N, C-alpha and C positions, 0 to 999 in steps of 0.2 A: 256214663250210668246210664242205665237201664226204663227205660222211661216204657211204663205197657196200660193195652187201654184192656179192661173191661164193659161188660155189659152186667146194672145190677140186675139180679136176682129178683128184689124187690119189688123194684122200680120203673126197672126196662129199659133204664137212663144207659147212652154207653159218657166213661169217666176216663179221665189218665192217671194213672198213680206211678212218680219219681221214686227212684226206688237206687239209695247211695253206691251199693255198689254189686254187683253178681251173687256174690254169695251171702249176701242180704236182703235177700227177697219177703217181703210181708209180706201179710195179708191184706188184700185192696177192699179200700172202704171209700163207701157210694160215697160222692159230694157232695149228691146231690141232696138222699134220705141220711147216710148218713150208718146204712145197715154196712156189717162188714161181710165180704164176699162175694162172691161174682163171676161172671166164665169171661174168665182172661176170648178176648178177641184181635185177628188180625189188624195188625196199624195199615192204615192208607198209607202209602209212598206214593211221591211226591219227586219227580227227576229236576230238575230245572234244566233248562238246554238254555241256548243265547239263538238268536235275533238268523245269526248265521246258520245255526243244526238247521231248525227250524224249513227259512229258503231255501239251505242244500234241499232238501227231502221236497222241493216242490215242484214240477215237472215245470217243464219249461215250455213260455208262450205256444213257440208251435207245433206243439205237441197235442195243446187241450181243444180241438176240434170241435169238440162240443161246448164248448165256451161264448155264452155270446153277451158284449158289455151293453147291447142294447137291450138286449130282454132281459126281466128284472126279477124269472124262473134261472133262469141260467146264473141271475145276482147270484140269488139266495144259494143255487145249490155248492157253490165256489168259495161262498164264503161255506154255508156246515160243512164242507169239507177241512174247510181251514180250522174252522172251532173243533173238529173230532179229531185233529192229528194234534194240537194242541192243546186236548183234553181241559178246555181252559173252561170255565162257566159263561157264560153270556149276561147276567144277569135280564133283567124283564124287559129292558131298553133293546135292548140285542132280539131278544126274539121277539118280540113285538118288531124289528125292523122286518127280522126272517120272514113273519109271517104276513105283512105286507107286500111283501118281495114276492112271495109262495101267492098270493091272490093275484098278480101280475103290477100292482103297481109300482110306478116311474119312483125312484124318490129321492132327492139330491144327491148331489156327490157329496159333497160333506157328510151326507148322515153314515156313505158308507164308509167313505172312508175315516169318520171316529170309532166306529164299529171295533170293540175292544178285543186285542184276540189274548189276554195278558203276554205278551211278545214285548 
């Protein structure tokens, strides 16, 4: 059963539409404003990786010569690389933590360990 995403030509909002089969694709109707029609858009693709897949792609500790655990900016760089590698949003709390580290603020170890990476 294909699910297609569209952008409404009237209200410009994105909506999804489930079709029962590939042979019977219906005209899209916006779920927000009810106007028929819309422009089909590319759906976001998400690939689920296990923590082992993620960790397997991380560099070995002995090769990370630019990482200094005593430097908040270095910790921020590492966390940002991990965030970018996972492709996960970290939310406002994670962004605030990165901003504090970027500013050179030493943070509690528990705060860094609680850093949510979607693993």
